[in-house]
DSSP file (Angstrom, degrees, kcal/mol; ACC not computed):
  #  RESIDUE AA STRUCTURE BP1 BP2  ACC     N-H-->O    O-->H-N    N-H-->O    O-->H-N    TCO  KAPPA ALPHA  PHI   PSI    X-CA   Y-CA   Z-CA
    1    1 A M              0   0    0      0, 0.0    24,-0.7     0, 0.0    25,-0.1   0.000 360.0 360.0 360.0 116.1 -134.0   53.9   34.0
    2    2 A N        +     0   0    0     22,-0.1     2,-0.4    23,-0.1    52,-0.1   0.833 360.0  61.3 -85.7 -34.4 -133.2   53.3   30.4
    3    3 A D  S    S-     0   0    0     21,-0.0     2,-0.4    51,-0.0    22,-0.1  -0.771  82.4-125.3 -97.8 137.9 -134.8   49.8   30.0
    4    4 A A        +     0   0    0     -2,-0.4     2,-0.3    43,-0.2    20,-0.2  -0.651  35.7 178.5 -75.6 131.6 -138.4   49.1   30.6
    5    5 A T  E     +A   23   0A   0     18,-1.6    18,-3.4    -2,-0.4     2,-0.3  -0.870   1.5 171.0-128.6 165.1 -138.9   46.4   33.1
    6    6 A G  E     -A   22   0A   0     -2,-0.3     2,-0.3    16,-0.3    16,-0.2  -0.958  19.4-140.3-162.3-179.8 -142.0   44.9   34.6
    7    7 A A  E     -A   21   0A   0     14,-2.6    14,-2.8    -2,-0.3     2,-0.5  -0.990  11.6-138.8-150.5 153.0 -143.7   42.3   36.6
    8    8 A I  E     -A   20   0A   0     -2,-0.3     2,-0.5    12,-0.2    12,-0.2  -0.977  18.7-155.0-116.5 123.1 -146.8   40.2   36.6
    9    9 A Y  E     -A   19   0A   0     10,-3.1    10,-2.1    -2,-0.5    -2,-0.0  -0.860  12.4-136.0-101.0 127.5 -148.6   39.8   39.9
   10   10 A V        -     0   0    0     -2,-0.5     8,-0.1     8,-0.2    -2,-0.0  -0.606  31.6-104.6 -80.4 136.8 -150.7   36.7   40.4
   11   11 A P        -     0   0    0      0, 0.0    -1,-0.1     0, 0.0     7,-0.1  -0.336  18.0-138.5 -63.8 142.1 -154.1   37.3   42.0
   12   12 A P  S    S+     0   0    0      0, 0.0     2,-0.3     0, 0.0    -2,-0.0   0.728  88.0  32.7 -73.6 -20.5 -154.3   36.3   45.7
   13   13 A K  S >  S-     0   0    0      0, 0.0     3,-1.5     0, 0.0     2,-0.0  -0.970  94.0-100.6-133.6 149.2 -157.9   34.9   45.1
   14   14 A S  T 3  S+     0   0    0     -2,-0.3     0, 0.0     1,-0.2     0, 0.0  -0.390 106.9  39.2 -65.5 147.3 -159.5   33.2   42.1
   15   15 A G  T 3  S+     0   0    0      1,-0.4    -1,-0.2    19,-0.1     0, 0.0   0.181  91.7 106.5  97.4 -17.6 -161.8   35.6   40.2
   16   16 A L  S <  S-     0   0    0     -3,-1.5    -1,-0.4     1,-0.1     2,-0.1  -0.651  73.2-108.5 -92.2 154.1 -159.4   38.5   40.5
   17   17 A P        -     0   0    0      0, 0.0    17,-0.2     0, 0.0     2,-0.2  -0.382  27.0-107.4 -79.9 158.0 -157.4   39.8   37.6
   18   18 A F  E     - B   0  33A   0     15,-2.9    15,-1.9    -8,-0.1     2,-0.5  -0.538  34.2-134.4 -71.6 149.7 -153.6   39.4   37.0
   19   19 A L  E     -AB   9  32A   0    -10,-2.1   -10,-3.1    13,-0.2     2,-0.6  -0.951  14.1-162.1-114.7 124.1 -151.8   42.7   37.4
   20   20 A V  E     -AB   8  31A   0     11,-3.3    11,-2.2    -2,-0.5     2,-0.5  -0.926  10.8-174.1-106.6 121.0 -149.2   43.8   34.9
   21   21 A V  E     -AB   7  30A   0    -14,-2.8   -14,-2.6    -2,-0.6     2,-0.4  -0.967   2.7-174.3-119.1 126.2 -146.8   46.5   36.1
   22   22 A T  E     -AB   6  29A   0      7,-2.8     7,-2.6    -2,-0.5     2,-0.5  -0.958  12.9-151.3-121.0 142.9 -144.2   48.2   33.9
   23   23 A F  E     +AB   5  28A   0    -18,-3.4   -18,-1.6    -2,-0.4     2,-0.4  -0.949  24.2 168.5-111.9 119.3 -141.6   50.7   35.0
   24   24 A E  E >   - B   0  27A   0      3,-2.3     3,-2.4    -2,-0.5   -20,-0.1  -0.969  60.8 -24.0-140.9 122.7 -140.6   53.1   32.3
   25   25 A G  T 3  S-     0   0    0    -24,-0.7     3,-0.1    -2,-0.4   -23,-0.1   0.814 126.4 -44.9  52.9  38.9 -138.5   56.3   32.5
   26   26 A G  T 3  S+     0   0    0      1,-0.3    -1,-0.3   -25,-0.1     2,-0.2   0.423 121.0 102.3  87.4  -1.8 -139.3   56.9   36.2
   27   27 A G  E <   -B   24   0A   0     -3,-2.4    -3,-2.3     2,-0.0     2,-0.4  -0.711  60.7-138.2-112.5 165.9 -143.0   56.2   35.7
   28   28 A I  E     -B   23   0A   0     -2,-0.2     2,-0.4    -5,-0.2    -5,-0.2  -0.974  13.3-170.0-123.5 136.8 -145.2   53.2   36.5
   29   29 A R  E     -B   22   0A   0     -7,-2.6    -7,-2.8    -2,-0.4     2,-0.4  -0.993   5.7-167.3-125.7 134.0 -148.0   51.8   34.3
   30   30 A T  E     +B   21   0A   0     -2,-0.4     2,-0.3    -9,-0.2    -9,-0.2  -0.944   9.5 170.8-122.5 144.9 -150.5   49.2   35.5
   31   31 A Q  E     -B   20   0A   0    -11,-2.2   -11,-3.3    -2,-0.4     2,-0.3  -0.973  24.1-130.2-143.0 155.1 -152.9   47.0   33.5
   32   32 A T  E     -B   19   0A   0     -2,-0.3     2,-0.3   -13,-0.2   -13,-0.2  -0.788  19.0-170.2-106.6 155.3 -155.1   44.1   34.4
   33   33 A A  E     -B   18   0A   0    -15,-1.9   -15,-2.9    -2,-0.3     6,-0.0  -0.988  24.2-141.1-142.4 147.4 -155.4   40.8   32.5
   34   34 A T  S    S+     0   0    0     -2,-0.3     2,-0.3   -17,-0.2   -19,-0.1   0.691  85.4  25.0 -84.3 -17.7 -157.8   37.9   32.8
   35   35 A S  S  > S-     0   0    0      1,-0.1     4,-2.2   -17,-0.1     5,-0.1  -0.933  78.6-112.0-142.0 165.0 -155.2   35.2   32.3
   36   36 A R  H  > S+     0   0    0     -2,-0.3     4,-2.4     1,-0.2     5,-0.2   0.891 117.6  51.7 -63.1 -40.7 -151.5   34.6   32.7
   37   37 A S  H  > S+     0   0    0      2,-0.2     4,-2.1     1,-0.2    -1,-0.2   0.882 109.7  48.9 -66.7 -37.7 -151.0   34.3   28.9
   38   38 A E  H  > S+     0   0    0      2,-0.2     4,-2.5     1,-0.2    -1,-0.2   0.903 110.7  51.6 -64.6 -41.1 -152.8   37.6   28.4
   39   39 A A  H  X S+     0   0    0     -4,-2.2     4,-2.4     1,-0.2    -2,-0.2   0.911 109.4  49.7 -64.3 -42.5 -150.6   39.2   31.1
   40   40 A R  H  X S+     0   0    0     -4,-2.4     4,-2.5     2,-0.2    -1,-0.2   0.913 110.6  50.1 -60.9 -42.4 -147.4   37.9   29.4
   41   41 A A  H  X S+     0   0    0     -4,-2.1     4,-2.5     2,-0.2    -2,-0.2   0.915 111.0  48.8 -62.2 -44.4 -148.6   39.3   26.1
   42   42 A L  H  X S+     0   0    0     -4,-2.5     4,-2.5     2,-0.2    -2,-0.2   0.911 111.9  49.3 -62.3 -42.4 -149.3   42.8   27.7
   43   43 A L  H  X S+     0   0    0     -4,-2.4     4,-2.3     2,-0.2    -2,-0.2   0.921 112.6  46.8 -63.1 -44.5 -145.9   42.8   29.4
   44   44 A A  H  X S+     0   0    0     -4,-2.5     4,-2.4     2,-0.2    -2,-0.2   0.905 112.8  50.0 -64.5 -41.7 -144.1   41.9   26.2
   45   45 A K  H  X S+     0   0    0     -4,-2.5     4,-2.4     2,-0.2    -2,-0.2   0.925 112.1  46.7 -63.9 -45.3 -146.0   44.5   24.2
   46   46 A Q  H  X S+     0   0    0     -4,-2.5     4,-2.1     2,-0.2     5,-0.2   0.915 112.2  49.9 -64.2 -43.4 -145.3   47.3   26.7
   47   47 A T  H  X S+     0   0    0     -4,-2.3     4,-2.1     1,-0.2   -43,-0.2   0.914 112.7  47.3 -63.1 -43.9 -141.6   46.4   26.9
   48   48 A R  H  X S+     0   0    0     -4,-2.4     4,-2.2     2,-0.2    -2,-0.2   0.909 112.0  48.7 -65.2 -43.2 -141.3   46.4   23.1
   49   49 A S  H  X S+     0   0    0     -4,-2.4     4,-2.1     2,-0.2    -2,-0.2   0.883 112.7  47.7 -67.4 -38.2 -143.1   49.7   22.6
   50   50 A V  H  X S+     0   0    0     -4,-2.1     4,-2.4     2,-0.2    -1,-0.2   0.921 112.3  48.7 -69.6 -43.3 -141.1   51.5   25.2
   51   51 A R  H  X S+     0   0    0     -4,-2.1     4,-2.2    -5,-0.2    -2,-0.2   0.892 111.6  50.2 -63.6 -37.9 -137.8   50.2   23.9
   52   52 A S  H  X S+     0   0    0     -4,-2.2     4,-2.4     2,-0.2    -1,-0.2   0.916 110.5  49.4 -65.4 -42.5 -138.8   51.3   20.4
   53   53 A A  H  X S+     0   0    0     -4,-2.1     4,-2.4     2,-0.2    -2,-0.2   0.890 111.1  50.0 -63.4 -39.5 -139.7   54.8   21.6
   54   54 A E  H  X S+     0   0    0     -4,-2.4     4,-2.0     2,-0.2    -1,-0.2   0.909 111.5  48.0 -65.4 -41.3 -136.4   55.1   23.4
   55   55 A K  H  <>S+     0   0    0     -4,-2.2     5,-2.5     2,-0.2     6,-1.0   0.887 111.0  51.1 -66.8 -37.5 -134.5   54.0   20.3
   56   56 A L  H ><5S+     0   0    0     -4,-2.4     3,-1.0     4,-0.2    -2,-0.2   0.920 110.7  48.8 -63.5 -44.1 -136.5   56.5   18.2
   57   57 A A  H 3<5S+     0   0    0     -4,-2.4    -2,-0.2     1,-0.2    -1,-0.2   0.849 111.1  50.3 -63.9 -34.7 -135.7   59.3   20.6
   58   58 A D  T 3<5S-     0   0    0     -4,-2.0    -1,-0.2    -5,-0.2    -2,-0.2   0.503 117.5-113.6 -82.2  -4.1 -132.0   58.3   20.6
   59   59 A G  T < 5S+     0   0    0     -3,-1.0    -3,-0.2    -4,-0.5    -2,-0.1   0.564  85.1 119.2  84.1   8.7 -131.9   58.3   16.8
   60   60 A E  S   <S+     0   0    0     -5,-2.5     2,-0.3    -6,-0.2    -4,-0.2   0.793  73.4  44.6 -76.6 -27.8 -131.4   54.6   16.5
   61   61 A L  S    S-     0   0    0     -6,-1.0    -2,-0.2    -9,-0.1    -1,-0.0  -0.874  79.2-132.8-116.1 150.2 -134.6   54.1   14.6
   62   62 A K        -     0   0    0     -2,-0.3     3,-0.1     1,-0.0    -6,-0.1  -0.819  33.5-107.8 -95.8 138.4 -136.1   56.1   11.7
   63   63 A P        -     0   0    0      0, 0.0     2,-0.2     0, 0.0    -1,-0.0  -0.344  40.9-100.8 -63.5 148.3 -139.8   57.1   12.1
   64   64 A A        -     0   0    0      1,-0.1     2,-0.2     2,-0.0     0, 0.0  -0.469  35.1-119.1 -69.6 138.0 -142.1   55.2    9.7
   65   65 A K              0   0    0     -2,-0.2    -1,-0.1     1,-0.1    -3,-0.0  -0.559 360.0 360.0 -76.7 142.3 -143.2   57.1    6.6
   66   66 A Q              0   0    0     -2,-0.2    -1,-0.1     0, 0.0    -2,-0.0   0.379 360.0 360.0-115.3 360.0 -147.0   57.7    6.3
């Protein structure tokens, strides 16, 4: 799987956290969030970081100088 994809699962009962699931390179990563907006931010952050890492591995991006 080249592109990171993911999903946000809404809690079945109030008081439970949202579940953010991302699928990347054959693996699964899960995180919890207290609100829908936090879950969206986590999903966007995970998707961006995985895509950047893939581009770096493919030579499309240059590593940042330190």
